[in-house]
VEXKERO-855914 format. One record per residue (C-alpha): residue in three letters; x, y, z. Coordinates in pm, whole numbers, plus 50000, padded with zeros to 5 digits. Layout:
<sites>
alaXYZ...
</sites>
This chain:
<sites>
met958211155872409ser957551122972594gln954091107272595asp953561115472966ala954631151372915ser952401154372609leu949381141272803arg950151164973088met950361194772851gln947061185072687thr945411183973030leu946831218173116leu945761234072789ser942321218372800trp941721233273145ala943021267373038asp940881266972722arg937741260972930val938661289673163val939231313572870glu936011302372702glu934051308073023tyr935611342573068leu934801353472711leu931171343172754phe931011360273095arg932231392872940gly929921389672640phe932761387672386ile930741366072148gln932821372271836ala936041365672025his934461334072170arg933621321071823ser937121328771694phe938671312071996leu936611280371948gln937631279071582glu941321283571668thr941261256371933lys939381233171695asn942141236971436asp944911231671691arg946351196771662leu949631200171848his948381210272196glu951681226072296phe953601258472272gln953291271271915val956801283071838glu956161281571463lys953081303571496ile955041330571679val957841329871423glu955261331771142glu953611361871308leu956951379871345leu957701373670975arg954181384170873leu954531417371056leu958011421870908thr956991415370547ser953841436770578phe955951466170705gln954321467671050tyr957521476571231gln956011488971557ala953731458471588met956701435471524met958781452271797asp955811452772037leu955481414971996trp959231410572048phe959211432572361phe956221413172495leu958151380672453gln961141397172619glu959201409572922arg957081378172965phe959621351072883phe963151362572799thr963681380173134arg963371346773314met966191330773122ser969731327073245ser971941357473189lys974021337572938phe971121340872690trp970741378672714ala973481386472462val971841362272216met968431378672266lys969861413372208his971701401771895leu968541386171749glu966551417671825cys969121437871630ser969061412471345leu965251414171319gln965421451871285arg968041448771011phe966021421770835tyr963081446070831leu965261472670663val966631447470412asn963141435070323ala961961471070276cys964891477570041gln964191446069841ser960531456269815asp961531490969697arg959981507270005met962661532470096asp959991552870276lys959771524770534val963551523770569lys963711561270636glu960751559070873val962481533171095leu965821551271089glu964101583471195thr962041566271466glu964981547271613ala967621573871542glu968501580771905ser968781544272007phe970681534071691arg973201562271723ser974191550072069val975351516871917lys978431518771695asp977391489771468trp974301509171356glu976121540171230ile976661526870877trp972971517670839phe972031554270816gln973711553270471leu971381525670348pro968721548070184tyr971411564969976val973271534169851lys972251526469492asp972761488769512pro973091478069879ala973021441169783ser976401446169613asp977841469669874ala980521453670092ala978951467470412phe975471453370344gln976041424470105val975841396670363tyr972441408770491phe970891405870144thr971711368770106lys969121341270148glu971521322370376trp971611350770629ala967811354070634ser967351316470673gln969851314570958leu968071343371133val964681325971112val966191293471243ser967951311971528val964741329271635his962901295971624asn965601278971833leu965611307172087leu961851305672135ala961941267772161thr964631270272428val962771297472615phe959491278372622his961321247372739glu963261264973016val960871290573166ala957751285873372val954441280373198pro952121310373141ala950301323973445ile946921309173353leu948471274373333gln950391280573653cys947011285673826tyr946101249973740leu949461236973861asn949051256074187leu945571241574241thr946911206674175lys949791212374415ile947401224974684asp945281193474652lys948401172074682leu949611191074988glu946211188475154lys946291150675111gln949811149275258val948701170075556lys945751146475616asp948041115975595leu950541131275837thr947731140776074arg946511104476077gln950081092076136asn950451117576413gln947291105576587ala948281068976547leu951661075576712lys949971093976997asp947561065077056glu950421039977049leu952461060077300val949501064477534ser948821027177518ser952451017577589arg952671041577884ser949401030078044asn950340992778027pro954170990378029ser954220952978130ser951710941177875thr954430923277683leu955310900877981asn953900865478025pro951090867278289ser952220834078439asp955640847678522ser955800862378872val958410887978795glu958520921378978gln957770951378751thr960960969678659pro961651001078453leu961740997178080pro965030982877960thr967391006077774ala966390993277428ala962700998777503arg963341034177630leu965341041577315glu962491028577101glu960011051077285gln962311081277236glu962521073676866lys958741073876846leu958631107477027asp961191121676783leu959191108576490leu956061124376636asp957771158276669leu959141155276317ser955791146576163thr954091174976351ala956681200076230phe956481186875874ala952681189375876ser952931225275996ser955431234075723leu953221217975460lys950261239075571glu952341270475549ser953571260175204met950021252775094glu948841287175203ser951551303474992gln950491286574667gly947641310374583arg949611335474375pro950031324174013asp952821349173952glu955111334274212gln956791313873940asp957951346973794tyr960321349574083lys963331330674209thr962111317474547leu964761316674815ala964471292975109ser964801313275427asn966431284375612asp969191279975354pro972441289275528asp974101298675199ala971251321775108gln971281337375452gly974991342675436ser974711361875110asp972051384775257arg974011396575555gly976281426275564ala978601438475833gly976341425576110asp976651387976050ser976321381876421met972981400176437arg969531389876321ser968611400775968leu965991427375910tyr964131409075632asp963851375475463val964371376675086val961151361874944asn961701365374570glu963901381874310arg963491390473944val965941406173700phe964751429973428pro967191434173136gly966571459072858his969331484972891ser972551481172696ser974541503872926ser974781514673290val971531521673479leu971661557473604cys968451559373807cys965501536773899arg962311547674074phe959041531074177ser955761547974092gly953801559674393asp951471529474392gly954371505174347gly952891487874043asn955401502373797phe958991513173801ala961061534673569ser964761531373492ser967091553173287ser970371543473127gln973451557372963asp972121541972639leu969621571472618ser966611549972702val964061552472981arg961951521473043ile958691519273236gln958081483273338val955301464573510leu955541443173822pro953651409973838asn951261422574109ala950241453473908arg946601462473852ala945041464073506ala945591501773472gln949241497973566met949741470473307glu949041495773029arg951911518673134ser954751497572997ala956841518872760thr960341525872628ile961291562372579phe964361573372384leu965911607172463ser968561628772298ser970711627072613pro970781603972916ala968241609473195leu970431614373503thr967501615473743leu963891603173752ser960961610773979trp957231603773970glu954881632974029lys953411625674371arg949821638274371tyr948361620074071asp951221595574010arg950911597473631leu953771620273523leu957291605773506leu959731634773537met963131631373369gly966141654273414thr968761650173141ala972461656273093lys971601685472862gly969641703873131glu966251693472993leu963191686073206lys960791662073036ala957431650273170trp956061617573033asp952351610573084ala952301573373164asp948541570373105thr948391586372759lys951971576172668asn952831610772543met955281637672648ala953261662272858phe955851689872833glu959541696672775thr961581725672910ser965181733273002ala967401752073244asp968391787573149lys972141781273174gln974311767772897asn976101734672955ala973691727273239gln972601692773347met969781682773580ile971151659473844asn968201656874086leu964451662974098ser961981665974386pro958271670974298asn956141690374545pro953561666874704asp950791691774623gly951341685074251ser952051721174159ser955781721974092val959111703874089val962491715774219ala965471706974000val969161707474089cys970941721773784ser974721722973756asn977461722473497lys979591691673438gln982561707173620ser980361714273925thr981661750173937trp978111763373975ser974691749374064gln971161762674108leu967861751874256gln965271759573987val961501755774031phe959281745273737ser955501744173718leu954001709773650arg951201726573457gly953181732973142gly956811732673253lys957331770273291lys960191780273522thr958741800273810gln961611806274053val965311802474129leu965631793374496asp969351796574544ala972431801974333lys975291809774570glu978801806874434gly980811778874587phe977741758174676asn977451724774499tyr973851713774546arg972941677374493gly970431660874727ile966911675674768asp963651663474924his960271679275011asn958491672875338his954961658275339asn953081690775262gly955681707275040ser956391736775269leu959981726675352leu962851715275133ala965911696375262val968991703975051ser972601691975052ala975161718974968asn978731705974968asn979031689475313leu976181709775463ile972481702375512gln970141731875460leu966461733675548lys964591758875332asp961161774475383leu959621774375034arg957031800775122ser959691826675198ala962421810474983ser964811813775277thr967211790475458ile965981785075814met968541758975927glu972031748775822trp974691725875970lys977761705875875ala976761669375837his979671650975670asp983391654175611ala982881651675234ala980231661174979ile976681649475055ser975001630674771cys971541623774919val969171638675175lys965721625175264phe963071634375519gly962341605875759tyr958941588975740asp957581608876039glu959091642375923thr961041646376250thr964371634376109ile966551638675800ile968691610775651ser971891619875469ala974551600175280gly977911612675166ala981131604874987asp982801600275327gly981081566275341tyr978531574075614val974751572475632lys973501595275911glu970221604976074trp969631640276208ser966971657776409ala964881680776189his964181703176489ser967641706476643pro970281716476383gly973371694476400lys971891669076645glu973071635176517leu970801605776602phe972531577776411ser975681571676205gln976701540776009arg979921537575808met979271517575492ile982341522775274ser985901534175305gly986121571575237asp986361577674863glu985481610174690glu984421590574380ala981901569374572ile978471585774529met975701568974724asp971981565974650val969511562874937ala965861552974972leu963761551275287ser961061527875406pro957671545375365ile956751529475698gly959351528575975arg962961539775994his964741514575773val967161528075511ile968511512275192ala971691526275042cys974291517774777ser977751529274680gly980231524674400asn982221499474607tyr979531472674641val977601448374421ala974801447374680ala972631473474850his972601477475228leu969531477375451ile970051496275776asp968021498276096pro969061530176282leu967441517776603asp969921489376662ser972481494676381arg971651461776210leu973011459375855gln971891434975584gln972991431275220val970231426574961gly969701428874585glu973141415874495gln974081417474126gln977111407273923ser978361443073893thr978331475074096ile974961487874219ser974391523174090cys970921532074226val968221519474464asp964581525474553trp962001512174796ser958261505274778gln955971493075053asp952261485975013gln950161468775280gly953181451575429asn954621440475094val958191453475083thr959891455974744ile963241471574657leu964951480674329thr968631479174249gly970111491273920ser973601480873810val976321493873581glu975801464173346gly972311476273257leu970191453373474val967451461973723lys966671437074000val963371436874189val963601420274533gly960591411074747leu961191411375123ala959301398975428ala959881414575770leu961211391076036
</sites>
């Protein structure tokens, strides 16, 4: 580190230390304050402590605190690793796997087979989904693993040393590449604001000086002539007029620049903005990538920021925001469900971060709507699981009453009493709408089970009295009080994958394998209000749809695109957003006090969060 950089880091850390010290005293954390002062007194490096983090990982490993070790690793992953270039993700995943194996090796060498079995039982579901882990389940039963051909290399000092060095190098690279921690970013933002304020003041003075000069030159145009010369006043020569025009242009430029600096200064207040990839709205390349079929039309939104969340090793099957928008959940073919935290989350939401491993993939996710604490998961084995995000425990588990069933969609009743599940077999030769109580998971009703009907999309209205259902290429509207179908009409030329009530409950949005997103009147069966073709007709293309909680905008994805599509039914504008390197498999939308955020999940296991600003 250069001398200037070292001095700058010391200034940053000194400021942050004072802020932390003040906060600890304010909260009355006297013991923590004393410990903090002692730690800072012993610190001589005044920079990122890579060695300390590596030492802590090794301490947890050698003291058999597996969960604490993985919690620290996942914290580093969520806070730092996710901001790295995608070329590092394979390295991070490999080192995570190596740390877990080093833990098992150390337990074997310490004759703690109970710890080996404990980890293999805890991580059984996740390990079984990765082929390289299969042989490790034999480890507790191998008499001398250090001599076994399958494990011999992991018991050598060279392998352990290389692992420690690799972890150290990764952390050093991460801390060098990524943005500084949020508390330090606050200081940088304050410094930048001061600098911008000074620039605005300087430009304002230059602006006023140019105005005064122009006023003076216009009021006395012949002041440069010799008073003794009796020459008739003539218009300014061409060169003089050009000089005046240049001054006017400079005045306009400085005024515009001052205005842009003020706007930039106002946007510096959020310390978490460095967590995002800021996109300049006037960048023609960026604008070009955000437009869909309607390049000639004005976009719906500006892309403000983007952030990619890795963590799944296989395709993302479903991703859903919590009701308050502070968390989101994603499920994957790798049998994991992850609850992650957004940078603008409140303190209570920060505690919800979790990784859940299931015995079969969660094909569908939905947050219970009334209290927004239960994450409902429908699996490929027909299981319904409810995870309590506040207590981090499974609230209940139940299953469909048909063999070979799978739950492909869930819609919780807004009153918090029940959830409707679409259950079908893998061949789609039968399907049912089953109702489960959210107070224990007991099945209370089967709404419909007609032969030949392939149910898929479902959605409750605002009070839970009506249910919109897609059955083959039909839309059905069901009265849940009488469990009867009150409306039905043909909506698409192919199977319908999604149906949603519009934000004002007067319309229904549908999307199908025929490549169309359509809007229908909820009061006049079959009355089409809007239709937008998004893909070429393909029976394999299943689309996911999410609606703006405020307004009529729709976001949809299909198997043919690496970006989601934003649609405005009022004027048919179409805009591409959330582009990833592979096919988008699922989408969702959150909107809170004008802050628009969308999710896109991809087949390569990544979830992208995109912040938007309405134009």
